MARTIKE-979407 format. One line per field, with one value per residue (C-alpha): x, y, z; chain. Coordinates in steps of 0.05 Angstrom, whole numbers. Example, Ala and Ser with C-alpha at 12.3 -4.5 7.8 and 13.67 -1.06 7.14 Angstrom:
<recs>
u	[246; 273]
v	[-90; -21]
w	[156; 143]
ch	[A; A]
</recs>
This chain:
<recs>
u	[1395; 1353; 1334; 1316; 1275; 1241; 1224; 1204; 1156; 1124; 1115; 1080; 1031; 1019; 996; 953; 917; 914; 880; 839; 803; 791; 713; 693; 653; 600; 584; 599; 548; 495; 515; 491; 434; 402; 346; 351; 323; 320; 268; 267; 221; 207; 148; 124; 56; 26; -49; -68; -131; -156; -211; -251; -286; -280; -307; -260; -260; -205; -166; -103; -67; -7; 53; 102; 97; 164; 156; 203; 218; 234; 198; 152; 143; 101; 87; 97; 57; 105; 65; -5; -57; -122; -163; -231; -275; -329; -387; -402; -432; -378; -407; -365; -375; -326; -266; -203; -150; -86; -32; 16; 1; 30; 9; 30; 14; 35; 0; -66; -56; -56; -43; -63; -47; -52; -114; -156; -213; -269; -330; -386; -421; -483; -493; -474; -426; -356; -311; -250; -190; -113; -101; -131; -122; -155; -146; -168; -159; -217; -240; -245; -222; -207; -181; -156; -155; -206; -254; -318; -372; -413; -475; -542; -578; -525; -456; -418; -351; -310; -245; -241; -288; -288; -329; -336; -291; -356; -372; -452; -438; -399; -396; -367; -330; -326; -378; -358; -421; -480; -502; -568; -576; -638; -655; -688; -748; -743; -814; -817; -884]
v	[194; 178; 119; 154; 205; 155; 115; 173; 194; 111; 113; 175; 157; 98; 131; 179; 119; 77; 134; 165; 89; 87; 74; 99; 43; 92; 91; 15; 4; 54; 15; -55; -34; 5; -32; -62; -28; -92; -139; -194; -238; -219; -261; -269; -270; -272; -316; -307; -344; -343; -384; -402; -460; -484; -417; -370; -304; -259; -270; -221; -223; -182; -188; -170; -171; -151; -163; -117; -144; -107; -57; -34; -100; -84; -121; -74; -80; -34; -64; -62; -107; -134; -157; -194; -204; -257; -273; -343; -370; -358; -289; -238; -173; -118; -113; -66; -58; -5; 3; 8; -10; -16; -56; -44; -109; -84; -19; -44; 7; 9; 55; 48; 101; 103; 85; 64; 23; -2; -40; -61; -110; -107; -43; -31; 26; 38; 96; 117; 155; 167; 156; 120; 103; 37; 48; -23; -9; 51; 6; 68; 86; 156; 194; 267; 268; 279; 213; 194; 154; 118; 88; 58; 126; 183; 198; 239; 276; 308; 324; 274; 219; 177; 111; 56; -7; -48; 19; 18; 91; 148; 220; 256; 326; 387; 358; 380; 354; 306; 276; 242; 168; 161; 94; 103; 45; 9; 3; -63; -88]
w	[70; 16; 39; 103; 66; 28; 94; 122; 69; 70; 137; 126; 81; 124; 182; 136; 111; 171; 214; 151; 142; 212; 233; 297; 340; 342; 271; 265; 311; 277; 218; 256; 281; 223; 206; 133; 81; 28; 26; 67; 19; -50; -86; -155; -188; -110; -112; -25; -6; 63; 88; 148; 159; 87; 56; 26; 57; 16; -57; -62; -117; -142; -190; -140; -68; -17; 57; 100; 178; 230; 279; 220; 191; 119; 53; -4; -71; -113; -181; -147; -126; -128; -66; -71; -14; -2; 41; 81; 15; -39; -70; -81; -32; -53; -92; -82; -131; -141; -186; -112; -40; 29; 84; 158; 197; 270; 255; 219; 160; 86; 45; -35; -80; -161; -195; -139; -148; -100; -116; -70; -106; -56; -60; -132; -117; -145; -124; -158; -127; -128; -49; -3; 71; 108; 181; 201; 275; 272; 215; 174; 89; 79; 20; 14; -54; -111; -112; -159; -128; -175; -152; -193; -193; -192; -197; -143; -153; -90; -70; -1; 34; 92; 98; 149; 128; 93; 61; 79; 110; 80; 67; 14; 23; -24; -73; -140; -182; -176; -238; -233; -271; -322; -343; -409; -418; -480; -519; -542; -579]
ch	[A; A; A; A; A; A; A; A; A; A; A; A; A; A; A; A; A; A; A; A; A; A; A; A; A; A; A; A; A; A; A; A; A; A; A; A; A; A; A; A; A; A; A; A; A; A; A; A; A; A; A; A; A; A; A; A; A; A; A; A; A; A; A; A; A; A; A; A; A; A; A; A; A; A; A; A; A; A; A; A; A; A; A; A; A; A; A; A; A; A; A; A; A; A; A; A; A; A; A; A; A; A; A; A; A; A; A; A; A; A; A; A; A; A; A; A; A; A; A; A; A; A; A; A; A; A; A; A; A; A; A; A; A; A; A; A; A; A; A; A; A; A; A; A; A; A; A; A; A; A; A; A; A; A; A; A; A; A; A; A; A; A; A; A; A; A; A; A; A; A; A; A; A; A; A; A; A; A; A; A; A; A; A; A; A; A; A; A; A]
</recs>
């Protein structure tokens, strides 16, 4: 009699374990079709150079790049990046760096944040902000955070801005202050 009770308890426990561990087919299919959140490629100390007709156009460097594949393919730069742009004579024209960046290939959209610096060597202007969005399709650069623009003759502070891709046209919104830069002439005799 005791053996029947023990066998009954074991069968009941086995049945509960069998049904409690069951995964529905919809859960399994959902897991199988979800996009992987792990990087497909992780690269350290990357230096990427793009050239055309033997002339360097862009040089990208970063201590870490993670490439994600799938529907929203993108490159992430969790430890920051630097990009230098060149003209067709090999002269540096502009520079951008940030402590974090993500570049979406299909959407043609880049976001840089944390200590973003842009330098335009042709106009001698420098932009400092904490968050920057580059819409490559619209060829616009935007920031909805505090910005500081330094040009040869003044420094402007504002709470947001937009610029064209080449940074030759830009507008700072809600200017908080403007400082004129006055160069002193040195008297040499």
